[in-house]
N, C-alpha and C positions, 0 to 999 in steps of 0.2 A: 334544809337550816329554817326554822322560824325566823320571821325578820318582827323587830321591836313595830315598827308602823307602817304600813302599808298604804299607798297612794299611786293612783294612774291606773290600778287596773282592780277586778274583783279582789276581793277580802272573802276567807275564811276561816275557821277553824277559830280560835284565840284573836284574830285580829277583828272579828265580825261582834260585833255590841249589839246590845238591846234589838226593837223592833220584833220582842216578844207577841207584843198585841198582830202586827201586821202577816206575825209570820204564821201563828195561829190563825187566823184569817184566812190565808191565802191556802193553808193546807188545808182549810175545812173544803172551800171552792172548790179545790184540785181533786178532793176524795169523793165530791158529789155531784161533780162533773160540771160546775158553773164557771161561764166563760167571765174572765177578768183581767181587767184593765189598769194597769197601775200607772199613774201620771205622777209627776215630781219635775222640779226644777235639776239642772245637772249636776253631777258628784255629790248626789243623795243617796248612792248606793244601791239603784233598784236592780242591776244584773247581780249582784252581791245574795240580793235577799231572794229572788229567783233561785240561785244558783242553790242556798241554803234550802227553800223550801223543798225544790225536786230532791235534795241529798236526803230531805227529812220525810219522804212518802217512803212507808214500806205497808200499804195495806195491797194485800195480793192483788193481782187482775190489772195493775196499773200499770203505766208505763210511758214518763217521760222523753220529749223531744224538745230539745235546746238549738236556737241555731240564732245566726245573727245574720240580720237582711241589709246592713248598711252598703254593703258594695254594690246593692243590687241598682242598678239604671233602669231597668226596661223590665215590661210582663214576664217577658221569658225567661230574663236572668231571674228574676225570684221562683219562677216556677222550676229551674233548673234545680237552686240552692233549696228550696220545700221537699223535691221529690228527693233528692240526692242524701239531704240530711235524715229524712223521714226513713227511707229504707235501710240508709249506716245503720242508726239508731235504734231499730225495731229488730235487727238481725244479729244476731251472736256471729253469723259466719259470711263471708263472701258469696260463698253456694247459696245461703237463703236469698241475700240480695238479689241476685241471680235468677233465682227461682220467681220472686215478688216482681221484677221486672218483665219477665216472661208471661207471667199469668195477667197481670194488672196494665200493663202499660207496654203489650204486644210487641210491634218487631225494633224496637229501640236497640242500639247496639251500644251497652254503654262502654268507656275506657276506665279503665281499672287499672288504679298505681299502686304498689305497696313499698311500703316503709323499708330500706335497705336490710335493716335486720330482721326482716321476717315477720315482725310480729303482727297483733292484729290490728295495727293502723294501717288504713289504705283510704285514698282518695277514689271518689266515683264521681266519672264525669259523663254524663247523659246523651247530651246535644240536645235537650226538646225544642222544639221549633215549630213555628206554623204548618211549617209543610210535613210535617209526620205524628202529630199529636193534638188533640183539642184539648182546651182550657179546662173543660167539664171530666175529660179522661184524668189529667195531671190532681186534679183537685180533690178530688172524690178517691185518691188514692188513700189516705190514712184512714179511713171509713171502710174501705174492702178489705186493709188490713187486719185491722182492729176486727173486724167481723168474723175473719177465718179464722183467728187464733184466739178468739173469745175473752180479749182485755180492751182497756180501755185506755185508749191515749190522748196527753196532753200534750199539747205543741206548744211552745213556749216561743215569740218571736219577739226578738229586738231589735231595736232601730224602725221597729214597722211603721214610724211615720215616713220611710223610704217612700210608701207606696202614693201618698200624697206628692210625691216629684216624677211619677211616672209621665209619660208621655198620654194621654189619653186616662190620667189616674181613674176619673169619677166610672168611667167604663169597668177599670177591671177591678177597683172595689165591689160595684154592682155584679159582677161575676164573683168576684167571692165569697160573696153574703149569700147570695142568691145558692148556691154548692152549700156550703157551711151550715147556715140555719137548717138543716135538715138534717144534720148528723146526732147519730143517738150514740154512738162508742167514742166518741171523738169530740175533746173541748179545747179551748183556746186561753193562753194569757198573751196579752200583749202590752210590751212597752218600749220606752225608746228614749233618747236624751232632747227632742226637742217639743220642749212643752206644749207649746201654741199651735204646734203642728196637732199633736195626740189631741188634744181638746177639739178640734178643726175637725178632726174625724171620727171622734165619736161626740161629741156634745152639740154638733149641729143639727137639728133637726130633720136638714134638707139632705143628710149624707148617708149612703147606705149603711156604715157601722152604729148607726145612731141607738142607744140602748141594747148595742147586743151583749152588754151582757155588766157584769158588775163592776162599777167606777171605783179606786182605792186611790184615794190621794195619800201621797208620802210624804209627811211632814217632818221637821227633822227632829232627831234625836235631842231629849232634854238634855238641860245644861249639866245635871246633878248625873247623870247616866254616863255621861263623855267623862264627868269629874274623874270618876270611880275607875273607868278604863284607864285614862291615862297616868293616874296613879300607880296603877296595878302595873302599867307596862315599863316603867321608869323602877319601880320597885324592883321588879323580876330581872331585869337589866343594871341593877347596880347603880343606880341614881334614885337622885330624889326631885320632887316636884310637890310644893305646895297645894292645896285647894286653891289659891289665889291667884296661882299662877296656870293652874290648868283652865279654872274658869275665864282668865284673859284668853286664852287662846281660841276656846270656843265663840267669847265674844267680839274677836278681832274680825272672825270668820265668817260668823253670823250662822255658826253652829253647822255649816254644810258639812257635810261627812268627808268627804277627797281632802277638802282645804284642813279642817281637824286631824286629820292621819298628818300631811303633809308638813301645816307647820310643828303639831308635836315634834317630829323627827328632826324638824331643824333646830330645833329647842335641844332636843335631845343630844346632836352631837356637837352644840355648843356650848353644853355642859360638863364640866370637868366630876363633881361628886352633887351639888346641889344648885337647883337654879335660881337665877339673881335675876336683876335690870339689865346687865351687860348681854347674860345669856339667852335671854328674850330679845333685846334688841338687833343683837347681830342676827336671831333667828328670823326677824321680820323682815330685815336688811337681805337676807338670804332667801328668803320668799320674792319678795318681790323681782328681786334678779331672776328667779329661774322664771316667773311670770311672765314678766316685762315684754320678750321676744312676741309672746302671742298677743299681747293687748297693742303692742304698735300694730301687729298687722290685721288686726279688727277694726282698729281705728283709724288706720291711713288715711284710707278712701272715704271717709265719712266727707259729709256736704257740711259748711259752715253751721247750717241751721241745727242739721242733725247734732254736731259738737256741742255747739250753744244748750238746745234740749237738754242733753246728757248731762252740763253743766249747773243747768240750773235743779235738775233732780239730784244732783251732788250739793246744792245749796240746800236741800231741805224743801222744795216743791212738788210736791206730789200727784197734785190736781189744779184745777183751774187757770190750764197752759194757753186757754184762750182768751181771760182775761184782759184788760189793756194794762195792768202794769206790766205782768211776766213778759208780754206782747213785746213790751217797749224795753224792759230792762233787760233782757236776755235775745234781743234781735231775733225774733224768730219770724219773724215777714208777718204775714196776714194770718186770719183766724182760722181758714181754709187750710194754709199751710200744716198748722198740726196735726191733720189726720195724716195726711202723706207721711211727714217727719215721725209719726208712731207707728203707722204700719211697718215702713220700712226698718226699723231700729227692733222692730218684733221678728221681722223674719230676719234679723241676722240676728236675734236671740241676745241683742241687748240688755234690753229691757224686758219686766214682765208686767201685767197687770194683776192687784192683789187686791184688797176687800177696802184697803186702805189708799190705793193710789197706784202709781206708777213708779216702777223704782228700777234701779239696776239690778239685772239680774245675775253679776257673778260679785259678791261682796271682794273678791280683790283684784277687780276689774276697776270697783267704787273707789277702791284706797287708789290705783293709780292714777287714775282720772281726778284724784282729789289733789295728790302731789304735784301733777303735772298741769295744773289748772288754778294753781295759787300765784 
C-alpha cells in the first residue's frame, strides 16, 4: 500500500520529491569513484536521497553497500558492523560470505542466523575483537573483495558521526583514513544526522578526514516543488488543497522535508474535501501534540542561562550575544558565559550556526519554545 505522505522513515517512489540536481551529482560521484560527504540539518532526507541514488546506479561493475552505524559505541562495534554488512551485501549466498571470511579474515568463526521462512535473509555475527584480528585486516576487506571479483564497491555509511563519540576517536579516525585513502576499487559516502559533528570531522584541518572527498550540503527543497508535490498527493487521494495552503505548510516548518510530510499528513486527515483554516489549524495543533513529548525531553535539563539563550533567539536575536543589552535583557551572565552556552546547545543539536547567525535547529522546536515562552 502506498502512503499519502511519509515521515519518520526513509521515503521512496512517489513519496520522494525533487533533489534532481543532488541525485545527478551523487550518481556521477559514485560512478567515477569520488568519495562523497553529505551534510545537512536533521530531517532533510539524506538517507532517502542516498537510497534513491543507490537504486539508480545501473553501471556494470558497481556494487553499493549501505550500513547504519548509529548503534556502534566503540571501535570494534564499528568493525563488526562494517565487515558483516560488506560480506552480506557483496555475497548473493551465505556460502559466498563464508568463503570470503575464510579467505580474508583468517580463522574467524561466524555465527549465522537464518530467518524462519528460509528466505535469503540472514544475520551474520563475526565476533571481531583485538584478540582475533587487527584493524588493518578488517578495514582492507572491501578492497580485497573488490579486487578479487573485479568490481567497484561504494560503501555508504549512515550516522558516520558516531565515530566521533568512540573512546580514542581520533586514533580510530587515523586508522580508517590511513587504510581507506589507498583504495583503488572502493569509494565512500558518509552522511549523518548530527550536522555539527559531521562538520567537525570533515571540515577541521586538524582532523584525519579533512578533504577526504567532495562535501555536498543538502539545502531545503524549494517551496514551488513542494507545492506541486503536496497538491498532487491530495488530488490523487480524493481531496483538494490550494497552492496557498500548500505554501503555508512549507513556511510553517521552514521547508524541512520530514516536517513538510508530517504536517501535510495532519492537514490531509483533518480535511473532508478541501483544506480550510479549521483543517490547517487543527493540523498544527495535532503536530505540536505529536512533537511536544520530545521537546520536553530535550529541554527539561537545560540551565536557566541556556533557556534564556533560546528565548533570545526566539525573539529574533541571532548575533551580538555578548553585547551589554542582550546580556542584561536576557540574563545571560558574563560575556565569557556565552561561549559555554553556545557550545552546550550545539552539542545537544538545539541550535545551529548559519551565515546570518545562530538559529534554533528544529523549526517545530522553535514554535514550541515560542508558545511556551509567551
